[in-house]
N, C-alpha and C positions, 0 to 999 in steps of 0.2 A: 477448488482450484488452488494450487500452491505456488504459483510464480510470484516473484517479488512485486510485480505491479498489480496483482489481483485486487489488493485492498482499495485501489483507487479506480478500478475499471468500470464501476457501475454507477448509474444515475437513473432514477426512475423518471420516466418521461411524461409526455402529454396526456397519457391516459389517466394520470393522477390529478389533472387540472381541477376538476370539481372538488376532489378531496382537499387539495391545498387551499381552496377558497373557503372551505368550511372548517377545516381542521385547525386546532389550536394547541398542538403538542400531543405527545403520546399519552396513552391511558395509564391507569394505575391498577385498580383492583376490581374488575367486573365480577370475579368469583373469589370468594374467601378461601384462603389456604388452611391447612391444618388437617390432622387425621391421616389415615393410611391412604396411599395412592391407589387409584383404580381407573378403569376406562382406557381410552385410546387417544392418541394424538398422531399428527403427521409431522415428520421431520424432513426438511429439505436441504440438500447440499447442492453444489454445482461443480460439475466436472470431477467428481470423486468416485463415481461408481465405475470402476475399471479393474483390471487385473491386479493393480498394486494395492488398492484400498478397499475393495468390496469385502474381502474376508475380515478386515479390521472392523468395519462398521457392523457387519453381521454378528460378529462375536461380541462387540460392544453392546449392541441392542439385546442380544440373547442374555448377556450377563445382567443387564439392568432389569429385564423382564423376570429373570429368575430371582433376583433380589426383591422384586416387587410383584408378587403374584397377583394376577388380575389386571395387569397392565398390558397394553399392546402399542408398540411403536411401529408405525408404517413409514419406512424410509423411501423417499423419492429423490431422484437426482436429475438435475437439468443440465444440458450441455452449455458450455460457455457461450456459444453463439446464440443470441436471442434471449439470454437470461434477463437482460434489462426489460425487454418487452413482456416476458413472462411475469416478472414481478409487478410491472405496471398493470397488466391485465388482471392478475389475481387480486391485487390490492383494490382496484377499482370495482371489481365484482364481489368484494367481500369474501374472497376464497383463498387468501394467503394462508399457507400452512401454519401450524401452531408454533413451530421452532424453525427458524430459517438461517442459513449460513450467508452472511454478507459483511461487507466492509463498512466503515463509518460514513462514506459518501452516500451510499444507498440508504443506510439507516437514517441519516439526517433527513432525507426527503420523506421517507415513510413516517418518521416520528413527527415531522412537521405537519403531516396530514392526519395525525392522530391515530395511526395504525399500530404503533409499537408500544410495548409496555415500558414504562420508566422503572427499571429494576432498582434504582436507588431508593425509590419510594416503596415499591412492592416487596423488595428483598434487601433491606438496608445492611444486613449482616454480611452479605456476599462480598462487599468491597474488600474486606480483609483477606479474601481468598486469592486475590490477584495482585500483580505488580501495580503500584500506584500509577505509573505512566500508562499502563494498558487501560486501567479503569478510566483515567482522565481522557484517553483518546476516544472513548465512547461516551464521554460527558460533553454535552453540547451547550456552551454558554449562550449561544444565539437562540436556544430554545428554553431558556430559564434555568439552565444548569442541570437538566435531567440526564440520567445515564441510560442509554437505550440499547444495551446489549451486554451479554456476558462475554468478556474477552476470551478469545480462543488462541490462535497462534500468531506469532510475530515473524517477520522476515526482514533481514538485512543481509548484506554481503560485502565482500571485498572489492577492490579494484584489480583488474588484470591488465598487464602491460606486455607488449611484445618487445622484449629487450633487444632483439636483433635490429628492430627499426630504430631504437634509441641510438645504437652504435652507428647505424647507417647514416643517420641524420644529425650527427654531431652532438648527441646528448649522452650523459653519463648513465649507463644502465644500472649503476649502483646508487643513483640518487633519484629515485622515483618520486613523483609529486604526491603530496598528501593533502595540500590545500588548493583552493581554486586559484589563488595567485600563482602558485608553483605550476599548476596545470596550464594556465594560460601562457605563462612565460615560456614554458617548454614547448607548448603548441606553436607559438610564434617562431621559435628557433627551428622547429621541424618544418614549418611551412616555408621558411626561408631557404632551408638546405635541401628539401626534397619536394618535388612537385607531384610525385606519383602516390604519396601516402599522406595520411593526416592523423592528428591526435584525437580530434573530436568530429563527430558527424551528426550530432543531435543539438537542437535548439534547447534552451533552458525551459524546464517545466516548473510549475509552482513550487514543488518541494525543493528544487535546486535553489530557488530564491531563499527559502528558509535555511538551507545548509550554508548559504553565503552570509547569513546574518541579517537578512531583510525582514522587518516586521510585516507579517502577512495580513493580519487583521487587528482591529482594535480589541480592547479587553472584553467588551461586551459581545464580541462575535457577530456584530451587526454590519460592519463596514470593512472592506478590504483596503489595505494601506501599503501595498508593495510598490507604489509609485513614488516612494520617497527617494532621497538622495542616494541611499545605499542600493536601492533597486536600480536606479539609473546607472550607478557605477558598475553594477553587475552586468547589465546588458551592454554597456559601452565596451566591456572586454570582448564580448561576442562580436560586436560591430567592428572592432579593431581587428579581430582575428579573421572575420569575413573579408575585410578590405585587403588583408595580406594573403588572401587565397588559402587560408587555413581552415575554412569552413565551406563546404560545398553548397551548390545551388539546391541539391536534393534535400539538404537539411532544412532549407527555408520552405520547401513545398510540402513536407510531411512531418506530422507529429511523431509518428513511429518510423524510424529508418531501419535499414537492414544492418544494424550494428554487428550482430553476431556473425552474419555471413561475411561482412567486410573484415572482421577481425580474423576469422578462420582463413580468409584468402590472403592474409598478410598485407592488407592495405590500410589497416587501422591499428594504431598503437595503444589505445586505451579502451577498456570495456568495463563497465560496472556490471557485476554479476553476483553469483551465489555459489553454494557448494555444488549445486547441480551443474553450473557452468563449468566448473573445474573438471568434473567427470565427463561432461560432454566434449570438452576440448581434448581430453586425453583419448577419448574413443574415436572422435571424428576429425581431429586436426592434430595428429601426433607431431608434426614438424613444428607447429606453433607452440605446442605444449612443451617442447624441449627448450624453448627460449622464453618461457613464461616467467614473468615477474609478478609477485602478489603483494599488494599493499592495502591499507585501510581504505574504506570508501572516502572519496574526495569530499572534504567539507572544511569550511572555515569556522563555522559555529559548531554545530553538532551534526553527526551523520543522520540521514533519514532512515526510517524503517516503516514497514507496512504492518497493518493489523487486520485480522479477520475475527469476526465475532459470531455468536449465536444470539439472534434476537427472538423475542417472544411476541407473538401476535396479541395485541391488547384486547382483542375480542374473542380470544380462544375460549371455547366452551369447557376446556379442562385446563385451566391455568395452573393449578397446583402441579399437575403432572408435567406440563410444559416447562415450568420453572425447574422442577426437580431433574428432568432429563437434560436440560441445557446445562445445569450445574454439574451433572454427572459427566457429560462429555468433556466439560472444561475443568474437571477436577485435576489435582496435581498428578496423580498416577496416570490418568488417561491422556493428559496433555503431553507428558513425558514420552509415553509410548508412541503417540502420534508424531511428535516432533522427530523422534529417531527414524520413523518410517518415511516421513515426508521431507526430511532435511530442512525443517523450519525450527522455530524456537518457541518454547512454552511461555504463556503469559501468567501462569499460576505462580503464586508466591513461593519462593524457595526452590523451585524446580531447576533454575539455572545454576544452582550449586551442585547439581549432580555431576559426578566425575566424567560423564559423557561430554560435558561442556568445559571441563577443566583439566583433564588428564591427557598429556601429549604422548602418543605412541610412535612418533616419528613419521607417520604417514602424511603425505601432503594434504590429503582430504581432511585429516584430523586437524592439521594446522589451520586450514581455512575455517573449519567449524569452530575451533577454539577462539580464533581471532574475531570471528563474527559474533560469537557469544559474548566476548568481552565488549564488542562494539554495541551490543544491545543495551548494555548497562548505561551507556551515555547517549544512545540514539533517541531521536524524537520522531513522532509521527507528524511530519511537517505538513502533509497535504491537509488543508482545512476541509472539514466535512461539508461545509456549505459551498465549496468550490466545485462547480459542475465539471465532470470529466469529459463532457462533450462540448457544451456551449461555451463555458468559460475557458476551458483549456484551448479550444480551437481559436477563440477570439484572441487570447494571449499570443498564441503562435503567429496568427495573421498580423497582429500589430507589431510584434518584434521583427517579423520578416520585412514589413514596410520600413521600419527604422534601419535595418541592416542594408536595405536597398537604397537608402538615402531619400526616400519619399516623404519622410517626416523625421523629427528628432526623436531620440529615445524617450525623452520626457513626454512628448505628445503621445507616443505610442502607449506608454504605460498609463498615462492619464485616461486615454480612451478605453483601454482594457479594464481598468479599475472602475470607471464610470459604468461600463456595460455590466460588469459583475454586480456592482452595488445596486443598480436599477433592477436587475433580475432578482436579486435577493430580496429587495424591498417589495417587489411585486408579489412575491410568494410569502412574505412575512405576515 
């Protein structure tokens, strides 16, 4: 799956309970490497076996098997819906495929259960093949500093603005916000001048705290810390916006809101998106596209990005082949080819220097790609892998909603959210 939020969409659930109680970090080398490759492995992706990507992966696998006679790669793909349950069931049953496509959040849980290979130990030379920030994103300080996946693709994107709404609501369409302070200030003006539209319809998620400059965890990766003064300051801006009717009741009730639909309908002035978003707006909302303004992703510290990786099952019966194939899929040439096809960005060292990410041809889509590519160079994977995309994220949303409704202070809300997450993390540690 290649949407911007995919890298944080997974968390392995209750079916791993017994593994988490007995696991003590990922494995290293159950089978020695070396010599020619042979035998077979199973390779699993999610939501990638379709008209757009099937031929790419079939050709990729055929090329690998041709270069390595006597090997067989069986590709399976799981739908996005239920992928979490599938990972849980396979891991609990000892049936996880040899090479699996997943983000750092799911990888953290599986590594914690001892299911994933620590590639930093098993394949130390691989580190130089990837961008340092990508390698670090799969390196988990809370699990002793092991690296539990070969980095694959990255995704980030620009901010889109409806400049017609800026004009309608007394804002300068040539002065689009780039920081959170600018966004909040302009959102408050919009709320004051227009009752039928808004700038923001989403509550802050954990990665937004990072973008604002809030320290999310301690250096050891053992405790969450986003309830400090900076975190309170961030949520207070949302509370103030809600009080001025610049944030809807719907935003309080749902972690995922209908932002894209609202933007296309001309009721929302700001949308965080990607290259795909631009093409979608052009095709499905031509009137909005005509008044579109494009700027960098909103951030006060550094912009967020997401990462997807290929992990190796620590108990694979053919670990040499599994490692070799994961590295093949994620090598520079193959990452570049996939990035062009999927409108994402490669994590392989040097690939971002390709003219595809640096040469402007005047097309709006190219401009978005180039600006997003430049953004990758300073972006951070803010979502902590130890932060659950279900339990922790929902608790944070609920607590912030309570604060915005005046049922508790922002400090109390963040304290309770942090306490919940720290207790959950300690229980699984």
